[in-house]
LUMFI-314672 format. One record per residue (C-alpha): residue number from 1; x, y, z; residue in one letter. Coordinates in pm, 1 decimal, always signed. Each point is the difference from the previous one (the first is absolute). Last residue first. Example, Ala and Ser with C-alpha at 12.3 -4.5 7.8 and 13.67 -1.06 7.14 Angstrom:
% residues 2
(numar 2 (+1367.0 -106.0 +714.0) "S");
(numar 1 (-137.0 -344.0 +66.0) "A");
END
This chain:
% residues 319
(numar 319 (-400.5 -1987.4 +12221.8) "K");
(numar 318 (+289.1 +224.6 -141.5) "K");
(numar 317 (+60.3 -181.3 -339.7) "D");
(numar 316 (-398.1 +0.0 -112.7) "F");
(numar 315 (-29.9 +290.5 -237.9) "Y");
(numar 314 (+347.4 -69.2 -122.2) "G");
(numar 313 (-75.5 +123.7 -340.0) "A");
(numar 312 (+34.0 -394.5 -151.4) "R");
(numar 311 (-229.6 -126.4 +197.2) "V");
(numar 310 (-241.7 +288.6 -59.2) "A");
(numar 309 (+41.2 -38.9 -385.7) "T");
(numar 308 (-47.4 -410.7 +24.2) "G");
(numar 307 (-318.8 +81.7 +237.0) "I");
(numar 306 (-207.3 +291.5 -237.3) "L");
(numar 305 (+108.1 -203.6 -292.3) "N");
(numar 304 (-87.3 -364.7 +132.4) "C");
(numar 303 (-365.6 +214.7 +89.5) "I");
(numar 302 (-43.6 +126.8 -361.9) "F");
(numar 301 (+93.3 -327.2 -134.1) "R");
(numar 300 (-281.1 -204.8 +232.3) "G");
(numar 299 (-264.7 +302.6 -144.6) "A");
(numar 298 (+109.7 -94.0 -381.9) "T");
(numar 297 (-4.0 -389.1 +73.7) "I");
(numar 296 (-327.4 +40.9 +182.1) "A");
(numar 295 (-139.4 +238.6 -331.7) "T");
(numar 294 (+153.0 -284.7 -277.6) "I");
(numar 293 (-168.2 -249.8 +215.0) "G");
(numar 292 (-124.1 -189.3 -333.5) "N");
(numar 291 (-218.1 +277.9 -82.5) "V");
(numar 290 (-144.2 +105.0 +314.3) "D");
(numar 289 (-375.1 +144.4 -16.8) "R");
(numar 288 (-111.9 -240.5 +278.8) "S");
(numar 287 (+282.7 +125.8 +227.0) "P");
(numar 286 (-110.3 +382.2 -5.3) "T");
(numar 285 (+287.8 +192.9 +159.9) "I");
(numar 284 (-91.5 +327.0 +115.9) "E");
(numar 283 (+289.2 +24.3 +301.6) "V");
(numar 282 (+399.2 +10.7 +7.9) "I");
(numar 281 (+113.3 +144.0 +296.2) "D");
(numar 280 (+333.5 +142.9 +85.6) "M");
(numar 279 (+199.0 +93.1 +327.1) "G");
(numar 278 (+250.7 +254.4 +139.8) "V");
(numar 277 (+199.1 +47.8 -269.4) "V");
(numar 276 (+311.7 +197.6 +99.0) "N");
(numar 275 (+167.0 +273.8 -241.4) "G");
(numar 274 (+135.5 +63.5 -330.9) "K");
(numar 273 (+46.4 -393.3 -77.2) "K");
(numar 272 (-242.9 -149.8 +91.0) "V");
(numar 271 (-256.7 +232.4 -161.8) "L");
(numar 270 (+219.3 -96.6 -310.3) "G");
(numar 269 (-49.0 -336.1 +36.3) "Q");
(numar 268 (-364.9 +34.2 +30.4) "I");
(numar 267 (-29.5 +252.9 -257.8) "L");
(numar 266 (+260.7 -185.0 -280.4) "T");
(numar 265 (-149.9 -301.3 +63.0) "R");
(numar 264 (-349.5 +155.5 -74.0) "M");
(numar 263 (+97.2 +154.4 -301.2) "Q");
(numar 262 (+145.2 -321.6 -143.2) "S");
(numar 261 (-290.7 -208.6 +60.8) "Y");
(numar 260 (-273.3 +296.7 -181.0) "N");
(numar 259 (-152.7 +310.8 +201.1) "V");
(numar 258 (-338.0 +34.3 -166.1) "G");
(numar 257 (-130.3 -26.3 -359.4) "G");
(numar 256 (-367.6 -145.0 -95.1) "P");
(numar 255 (-248.7 -22.9 +294.3) "A");
(numar 254 (-95.1 -251.3 +201.6) "P");
(numar 253 (-267.7 +26.8 +295.4) "G");
(numar 252 (-49.4 -335.4 +202.3) "A");
(numar 251 (+389.0 -109.2 -86.5) "V");
(numar 250 (+144.5 -343.8 -79.5) "A");
(numar 249 (+157.5 +174.1 -316.6) "P");
(numar 248 (+344.7 +37.5 +188.1) "M");
(numar 247 (+271.2 -38.0 -287.7) "I");
(numar 246 (-193.3 +81.2 -287.7) "T");
(numar 245 (-236.2 +257.6 +233.0) "P");
(numar 244 (+296.1 +247.9 +8.5) "D");
(numar 243 (-35.4 +93.6 +403.0) "V");
(numar 242 (-192.9 +246.6 +190.3) "G");
(numar 241 (-282.3 -277.8 +1.3) "D");
(numar 240 (+209.4 -229.5 +202.7) "A");
(numar 239 (-30.7 +308.7 +299.3) "D");
(numar 238 (+353.7 +31.3 +119.4) "I");
(numar 237 (+57.4 +188.6 +347.9) "T");
(numar 236 (+399.3 +89.5 +76.7) "L");
(numar 235 (+65.3 +176.9 +340.1) "Y");
(numar 234 (+295.3 +179.0 -12.2) "Y");
(numar 233 (+194.5 +124.3 +279.1) "D");
(numar 232 (+231.1 +280.2 -164.9) "G");
(numar 231 (+371.7 +60.4 -41.0) "G");
(numar 230 (-54.6 +121.9 -363.4) "D");
(numar 229 (-299.7 +248.5 -86.4) "P");
(numar 228 (-204.0 -150.4 -305.7) "I");
(numar 227 (-13.9 +209.6 -331.8) "R");
(numar 226 (+347.4 -199.1 -121.8) "D");
(numar 225 (-236.5 -320.0 +64.0) "L");
(numar 224 (-249.6 +152.5 -283.2) "I");
(numar 223 (+319.7 +62.0 -252.9) "A");
(numar 222 (+127.3 -342.5 +77.0) "N");
(numar 221 (-343.6 -158.0 -14.7) "M");
(numar 220 (-26.8 +166.1 -422.2) "G");
(numar 219 (-85.5 +303.1 -113.0) "L");
(numar 218 (-249.3 -59.5 -272.1) "E");
(numar 217 (-146.1 -284.1 +134.3) "Q");
(numar 216 (+21.3 +97.1 +300.5) "L");
(numar 215 (-184.4 +337.7 -97.4) "E");
(numar 214 (-301.6 -178.2 -204.0) "M");
(numar 213 (-75.8 -267.5 +307.3) "D");
(numar 212 (-49.5 +299.8 +221.0) "S");
(numar 211 (+189.0 +154.7 +272.0) "I");
(numar 210 (-188.6 +155.7 +288.7) "L");
(numar 209 (+218.2 +169.6 +278.2) "N");
(numar 208 (-246.6 +9.2 +269.5) "S");
(numar 207 (+30.0 +348.0 +150.6) "G");
(numar 206 (-315.7 -32.9 +163.2) "Y");
(numar 205 (-196.3 +279.6 -162.4) "A");
(numar 204 (+100.3 -222.1 -312.8) "L");
(numar 203 (-145.5 -320.4 +125.9) "A");
(numar 202 (-349.1 +194.7 +134.0) "A");
(numar 201 (+18.6 +118.8 -379.0) "E");
(numar 200 (+11.2 -356.8 -168.4) "V");
(numar 199 (-259.4 -96.7 +248.9) "E");
(numar 198 (-214.6 +302.3 -127.2) "E");
(numar 197 (+29.8 -111.0 -388.8) "P");
(numar 196 (-79.6 -371.3 +74.3) "R");
(numar 195 (+182.8 -281.8 +90.5) "G");
(numar 194 (-182.8 -358.4 -66.8) "S");
(numar 193 (+149.6 -88.6 -267.8) "G");
(numar 192 (+145.8 +190.9 -356.3) "A");
(numar 191 (+301.8 -77.8 -207.4) "S");
(numar 190 (+398.5 +38.7 +204.5) "R");
(numar 189 (+159.2 +48.8 +329.3) "L");
(numar 188 (+298.7 -158.2 -13.1) "G");
(numar 187 (+208.5 +117.3 +287.2) "I");
(numar 186 (-173.7 +201.3 +318.2) "Q");
(numar 185 (+268.8 +161.5 +174.7) "Y");
(numar 184 (-119.5 +80.1 +319.9) "I");
(numar 183 (+212.7 +221.1 +285.4) "D");
(numar 182 (-68.7 +30.5 +371.1) "E");
(numar 181 (-202.4 -321.6 +176.5) "I");
(numar 180 (+124.6 +13.1 +366.6) "H");
(numar 179 (-289.1 +280.4 +100.7) "E");
(numar 178 (-289.4 -253.4 -182.8) "M");
(numar 177 (-248.9 +158.1 -179.9) "E");
(numar 176 (+186.7 -61.0 -361.1) "S");
(numar 175 (-42.4 -367.6 +50.6) "A");
(numar 174 (-368.3 +31.9 +28.6) "R");
(numar 173 (-7.2 +240.1 -323.9) "R");
(numar 172 (+242.7 -335.5 -123.5) "I");
(numar 171 (-229.9 -267.2 +78.1) "V");
(numar 170 (-330.6 +149.9 -98.1) "S");
(numar 169 (-63.0 -230.6 -263.6) "S");
(numar 168 (+57.8 -301.6 +143.9) "L");
(numar 167 (-218.1 +9.1 +290.6) "G");
(numar 166 (+72.7 +216.0 +283.7) "F");
(numar 165 (-294.2 +195.2 +19.0) "S");
(numar 164 (-330.5 -134.3 -87.5) "V");
(numar 163 (-330.3 +139.6 -22.8) "G");
(numar 162 (-34.3 -150.2 -299.0) "H");
(numar 161 (+305.2 +216.4 -123.5) "F");
(numar 160 (+159.0 +219.1 +232.3) "V");
(numar 159 (+288.2 +262.9 -43.2) "D");
(numar 158 (+175.1 -126.7 -390.6) "R");
(numar 157 (+364.8 +73.3 -33.6) "W");
(numar 156 (+94.9 -312.1 -200.3) "D");
(numar 155 (+177.7 +138.1 -260.9) "V");
(numar 154 (-51.4 -310.2 -214.9) "H");
(numar 153 (+297.3 -152.4 -246.0) "A");
(numar 152 (+162.0 -120.1 +261.4) "D");
(numar 151 (+353.1 +21.5 +183.1) "V");
(numar 150 (+26.3 +183.7 +314.5) "Q");
(numar 149 (+305.7 +126.3 +182.3) "V");
(numar 148 (-23.4 +125.4 +318.8) "L");
(numar 147 (+205.7 +242.1 +177.3) "T");
(numar 146 (+33.4 -127.3 +363.0) "I");
(numar 145 (+44.9 +329.6 +303.9) "P");
(numar 144 (-75.3 -186.4 +206.0) "G");
(numar 143 (+60.3 -319.6 +221.6) "R");
(numar 142 (-217.6 +104.7 +216.9) "G");
(numar 141 (-298.9 -154.3 -132.9) "E");
(numar 140 (+107.5 -293.9 -243.9) "F");
(numar 139 (-230.1 -230.6 +131.0) "A");
(numar 138 (-295.8 +285.5 -154.1) "R");
(numar 137 (+184.7 -52.9 -352.8) "F");
(numar 136 (-54.7 -397.9 +6.9) "V");
(numar 135 (-378.4 +70.7 +113.0) "P");
(numar 134 (-73.5 +205.1 -319.2) "I");
(numar 133 (+207.4 -232.8 -230.0) "P");
(numar 132 (-246.8 -252.6 +5.4) "I");
(numar 131 (-275.3 +201.7 -172.7) "A");
(numar 130 (+136.7 -71.4 -347.9) "H");
(numar 129 (-100.1 -370.2 -23.7) "D");
(numar 128 (+165.7 -296.5 +126.8) "G");
(numar 127 (+273.2 -9.4 +89.6) "G");
(numar 126 (+371.0 -84.0 +34.9) "L");
(numar 125 (+188.3 +200.6 +215.5) "I");
(numar 124 (+390.3 +23.7 +56.5) "I");
(numar 123 (+99.3 +104.5 +335.3) "P");
(numar 122 (+357.9 +57.3 +93.1) "L");
(numar 121 (+81.6 -139.9 +380.8) "A");
(numar 120 (+103.3 +244.2 +276.5) "G");
(numar 119 (-249.5 -245.8 +264.9) "S");
(numar 118 (-150.9 +334.5 +26.6) "A");
(numar 117 (-80.5 -2.4 -361.3) "L");
(numar 116 (-149.0 -286.6 +13.7) "I");
(numar 115 (-226.9 -13.6 +291.3) "K");
(numar 114 (-131.2 +354.6 -158.0) "R");
(numar 113 (-58.3 -155.7 -313.9) "V");
(numar 112 (-178.8 -305.8 +201.0) "A");
(numar 111 (-216.7 +303.6 +220.4) "Q");
(numar 110 (-69.9 +182.3 -369.3) "E");
(numar 109 (-168.4 -345.6 -173.4) "S");
(numar 108 (-180.4 -87.1 +350.9) "R");
(numar 107 (-129.8 +377.4 +9.6) "D");
(numar 106 (-135.0 -6.7 -325.1) "H");
(numar 105 (-135.6 -365.6 +28.2) "N");
(numar 104 (-160.9 +164.1 +327.8) "G");
(numar 103 (-196.1 +295.7 -223.4) "A");
(numar 102 (-137.3 -320.0 -230.4) "V");
(numar 101 (-149.5 -175.7 +296.2) "D");
(numar 100 (-271.1 -236.6 -145.8) "K");
(numar 99 (+213.1 -226.9 -238.4) "A");
(numar 98 (+246.2 +6.7 +237.6) "E");
(numar 97 (+380.5 -18.9 -156.0) "A");
(numar 96 (+319.8 -185.0 +90.9) "V");
(numar 95 (+327.2 +172.9 -107.7) "V");
(numar 94 (+190.3 -148.2 -253.5) "D");
(numar 93 (+301.0 -215.2 +62.7) "G");
(numar 92 (+341.5 +136.8 +169.4) "C");
(numar 91 (+201.5 -135.5 -266.0) "D");
(numar 90 (+364.0 +31.1 +126.9) "V");
(numar 89 (+315.8 +117.8 -133.8) "V");
(numar 88 (+341.8 +8.9 +223.6) "K");
(numar 87 (+299.1 +131.9 -196.4) "I");
(numar 86 (+345.2 -175.6 +87.6) "D");
(numar 85 (+182.7 +96.6 -322.8) "R");
(numar 84 (+54.9 -195.1 -308.5) "G");
(numar 83 (-132.4 +258.6 -245.6) "D");
(numar 82 (-382.4 -13.2 +158.9) "L");
(numar 81 (-134.1 -41.4 -369.1) "L");
(numar 80 (+286.0 -152.3 -209.7) "T");
(numar 79 (+222.9 +234.9 -228.5) "G");
(numar 78 (-36.6 +296.4 -180.6) "G");
(numar 77 (-339.9 +148.3 +132.9) "I");
(numar 76 (-190.7 -55.7 -340.5) "D");
(numar 75 (+268.8 -221.5 -105.0) "F");
(numar 74 (-156.8 -269.9 +252.1) "D");
(numar 73 (+266.2 -266.0 +33.8) "Y");
(numar 72 (-137.5 -299.4 +203.4) "R");
(numar 71 (+13.8 -167.2 +289.2) "D");
(numar 70 (-292.3 +198.7 +176.8) "L");
(numar 69 (-199.2 -241.7 -235.8) "G");
(numar 68 (-221.6 +38.1 -363.3) "R");
(numar 67 (-34.2 +367.4 +75.5) "L");
(numar 66 (-330.3 +109.4 -137.0) "A");
(numar 65 (-99.5 -302.5 -72.8) "R");
(numar 64 (+3.0 -123.5 +373.9) "E");
(numar 63 (-193.4 +287.5 +30.4) "C");
(numar 62 (-303.9 -112.8 -111.0) "Y");
(numar 61 (-178.6 -164.6 +271.9) "R");
(numar 60 (+84.5 +273.9 +218.9) "R");
(numar 59 (-111.8 +284.2 -213.9) "I");
(numar 58 (-391.8 -227.8 +7.6) "H");
(numar 57 (+4.8 -69.8 +326.8) "T");
(numar 56 (+14.8 +434.4 +41.4) "P");
(numar 55 (-222.6 +60.0 -277.7) "A");
(numar 54 (-301.6 -265.5 +115.2) "N");
(numar 53 (-152.8 +366.8 +148.0) "S");
(numar 52 (-25.4 +118.6 -328.4) "Q");
(numar 51 (-203.4 -228.1 -88.4) "D");
(numar 50 (-294.0 +197.4 +193.7) "N");
(numar 49 (-127.0 -66.7 +339.5) "S");
(numar 48 (-203.0 +297.7 +120.0) "A");
(numar 47 (+1.0 +140.2 -380.3) "E");
(numar 46 (-295.8 -132.7 -82.9) "G");
(numar 45 (-158.8 +151.6 +370.7) "M");
(numar 44 (+46.8 +313.4 -109.9) "S");
(numar 43 (+316.7 +248.1 +10.4) "Y");
(numar 42 (+247.0 -188.3 +174.5) "P");
(numar 41 (+213.2 +49.2 +275.4) "D");
(numar 40 (+365.8 -180.2 -10.6) "G");
(numar 39 (-2.0 -364.4 +11.6) "F");
(numar 38 (+312.2 -201.2 -115.8) "P");
(numar 37 (+295.7 +111.5 +228.8) "I");
(numar 36 (+258.8 -202.5 -72.4) "G");
(numar 35 (+370.1 +58.7 +172.4) "L");
(numar 34 (+337.4 -70.4 -109.9) "I");
(numar 33 (+246.1 +97.7 +283.7) "A");
(numar 32 (+399.2 +82.6 -120.5) "I");
(numar 31 (+240.6 +45.2 +290.9) "D");
(numar 30 (-156.5 -252.2 +274.6) "A");
(numar 29 (-29.5 -138.4 +327.6) "D");
(numar 28 (-374.7 +57.0 +75.6) "L");
(numar 27 (-59.9 -76.6 +363.3) "N");
(numar 26 (-352.3 +209.3 +47.1) "D");
(numar 25 (-88.5 -82.2 -391.3) "L");
(numar 24 (-20.3 -378.6 +78.6) "D");
(numar 23 (-124.5 -102.3 -362.3) "T");
(numar 22 (+322.4 -83.1 -129.3) "V");
(numar 21 (+13.2 -210.2 -307.2) "I");
(numar 20 (+345.7 -102.1 -143.4) "P");
(numar 19 (+108.0 +77.7 -381.8) "F");
(numar 18 (-148.2 -220.1 -199.4) "D");
(numar 17 (+25.1 +307.8 -278.0) "H");
(numar 16 (-223.8 +151.7 +123.2) "F");
(numar 15 (-202.7 -226.5 +238.9) "S");
(numar 14 (-283.5 -297.6 -128.9) "Q");
(numar 13 (+302.7 -70.1 -308.9) "F");
(numar 12 (-162.9 -306.3 -227.6) "E");
(numar 11 (+89.7 -329.0 -3.2) "R");
(numar 10 (+173.3 -228.4 -291.4) "K");
(numar 9 (+33.9 -393.4 +90.4) "P");
(numar 8 (+253.3 -153.7 +136.8) "P");
(numar 7 (+297.0 -130.3 -266.1) "A");
(numar 6 (-4.9 -325.9 -140.9) "T");
(numar 5 (+309.5 -174.6 -157.4) "L");
(numar 4 (+234.1 +135.1 +166.9) "D");
(numar 3 (+382.4 -110.2 -84.2) "S");
(numar 2 (+105.1 +384.3 -30.6) "T");
(numar 1 (+254.2 +86.7 -220.7) "M");
END
């Protein structure tokens, strides 16, 4: 029993789970690197600095509710996050953006991820809108073939919109044009968004596996996982609006239905166990629309499931 009558005032985490902050990417020594990329390629001036650019900070602030401490037992992963192992997790902060240099912002994002990959660390990206993964995908050049797994309500195959070809509605089309991206699985598609028949036709012509929310709910996530070949390298991109809005309400385009928490846990852990997850991002969170921080907490839980399962799968044992 403590004899102290007072305790220090509570403080918010600055980094993800208070992991060390490392911004010297040329000398990075880590197994897992958290990286914020707040800014993508906007369609209009109103989107140049939208609230989604605050999402990396929002997720970090609520991560204590996703996991109360590194010493706490997590029933999703069967123990503590790092399982008592010598695993180095760092937070690399946010990519610096310049207001009048959108193309340069994408380039800086790509270079940051390239440096993380060169160090041998697993990148986990906090967005930003869904344009954010485009430079991330580019950074994997020469590391293919990569199977891209997307969770999203929308198909994201637009070619050009408002003169912008690297925006949030074009992310999967741009990925399909990269030689190192091979199979694509798009999970949780539902309702009606920016996608038109021609975008769906383009996706099908490429050979993308379009898995609607109706199909997911009828068959279950394990059946969807069985379709993805074993032994591959997988990149997981999660648009928050692809997830059930009861657990991720803070999105610009909410739609009823979506991938629920247990299905997301099955997907993340299943990909880790069937092959090698080479990266993950979570994007499209709008902090001002969050309810009691549940969207940020859910994002933190996805990250904990990836880290905890990867640790137990021996991802970092050979480093």
